[in-house]
C-alpha positions as CSV (number, residue, x, y, z in Angstrom):
1,M,6.8,-49.9,-0.8
2,R,9.3,-47.9,1.3
3,H,10.2,-45.8,-1.7
4,R,6.5,-45.0,-2.2
5,V,6.0,-44.0,1.4
6,A,9.1,-41.9,1.4
7,S,7.9,-40.1,-1.8
8,V,4.5,-39.4,-0.3
9,A,6.0,-38.1,2.9
10,A,8.3,-35.8,0.9
11,L,5.4,-34.5,-1.1
12,L,3.4,-33.8,2.1
13,I,6.3,-32.0,3.7
14,A,6.8,-29.9,0.5
15,C,3.0,-29.0,0.5
16,L,3.1,-28.0,4.1
17,A,6.2,-25.8,3.6
18,L,4.4,-24.0,0.7
19,A,1.1,-23.5,2.5
20,P,2.1,-20.5,4.6
21,A,3.3,-18.6,1.5
22,V,-0.1,-19.2,-0.2
23,V,-2.0,-18.0,2.8
24,I,0.2,-14.8,3.1
25,A,-0.3,-14.0,-0.6
26,A,-4.1,-14.5,-0.3
27,D,-4.2,-12.1,2.6
28,A,-2.1,-9.4,1.0
29,P,-3.9,-6.0,1.2
30,P,-4.9,-4.4,-2.1
31,E,-2.5,-1.9,-3.6
32,I,-3.6,1.6,-4.6
33,A,-1.3,3.7,-6.8
34,L,-0.8,7.4,-6.1
35,T,1.5,9.6,-8.2
36,I,3.1,12.9,-7.5
37,E,3.9,14.9,-10.6
38,N,4.1,18.7,-11.3
39,N,3.4,19.3,-7.6
40,R,0.0,17.5,-7.7
41,F,-1.3,14.1,-6.6
42,Q,-2.9,11.9,-9.2
43,P,-5.6,10.8,-8.5
44,D,-6.5,13.5,-6.0
45,E,-9.3,11.3,-4.5
46,I,-8.9,7.7,-3.6
47,R,-11.8,5.5,-2.6
48,V,-11.2,2.5,-0.4
49,K,-13.4,-0.1,1.4
50,A,-14.0,1.0,5.0
51,G,-12.7,-1.5,7.5
52,A,-10.1,-3.0,5.2
53,A,-6.4,-2.3,5.3
54,F,-4.6,-1.4,2.0
55,M,-1.2,-0.6,0.6
56,L,-0.7,2.9,-0.7
57,V,2.0,2.9,-3.4
58,I,3.3,6.5,-3.9
59,T,5.5,7.3,-6.8
60,N,7.2,10.7,-7.0
61,K,7.8,11.4,-10.7
62,G,9.4,14.8,-9.9
63,K,13.1,15.5,-9.4
64,G,12.7,17.0,-5.9
65,A,11.4,15.4,-2.8
66,E,7.8,15.7,-1.6
67,E,6.2,14.8,1.8
68,F,3.0,12.9,2.0
69,E,1.3,14.2,5.1
70,S,-2.1,13.4,6.5
71,K,-2.9,15.0,9.8
72,D,-6.2,13.0,9.9
73,L,-4.2,9.8,9.7
74,R,-1.1,11.0,11.6
75,I,1.2,10.1,8.7
76,E,4.2,12.0,7.4
77,K,6.5,10.4,4.9
78,V,9.1,12.0,2.6
79,I,9.2,10.5,-0.9
80,P,12.5,11.3,-2.7
81,G,12.4,12.5,-6.3
82,G,12.1,9.6,-8.8
83,K,11.4,7.1,-6.0
84,T,8.4,4.9,-5.0
85,I,7.4,4.0,-1.5
86,R,4.8,1.7,0.0
87,L,2.8,2.7,3.0
88,K,0.8,0.0,4.7
89,M,-2.5,1.8,5.6
90,P,-4.7,0.7,8.4
91,A,-8.4,-0.2,8.1
92,L,-10.2,3.1,8.1
93,K,-13.6,3.9,9.5
94,P,-16.1,5.4,7.0
95,G,-15.2,9.0,6.3
96,S,-12.9,11.3,4.4
97,Y,-9.2,11.7,5.3
98,G,-7.3,14.6,3.8
99,F,-3.6,14.6,2.7
100,V,-1.2,17.1,1.2
101,G,2.2,17.3,-0.2
102,E,3.7,19.4,2.6
103,Y,6.3,21.1,0.3
104,H,3.6,22.2,-2.2
105,E,0.4,22.4,0.0
106,K,-1.4,24.9,-2.4
107,T,-1.4,22.4,-5.3
108,A,-0.6,19.0,-3.9
109,K,-3.9,18.1,-2.1
110,G,-6.1,15.0,-2.0
111,R,-8.3,12.8,0.1
112,I,-8.9,9.2,0.9
113,V,-12.6,8.3,1.1
114,A,-13.5,5.1,3.0
115,E,-16.9,3.8,2.3
């Protein structure tokens, strides 16, 4: 009987230890991929749910660095050539938020549309 109680107690402790990991995974924000290649963003328009945070995963496929800049969102982040970064984006109000690749502003343009 003691062995059975100890086994049940160990199982309960293990379940409680794992519970926070499950909750965190369920609450993870959606990831949206953005690529920089040939001095352009792909896609150049991203649609997200207004009021919900998300993770912007930016991959620079070029050899040189590029800077993701959004004056609307007050974000500036350099992405080295051949690297990927993850930007945790806040929940946005409905609207359109422009961004550019500061090193190639004429061709590297895009926007995030929250709806």
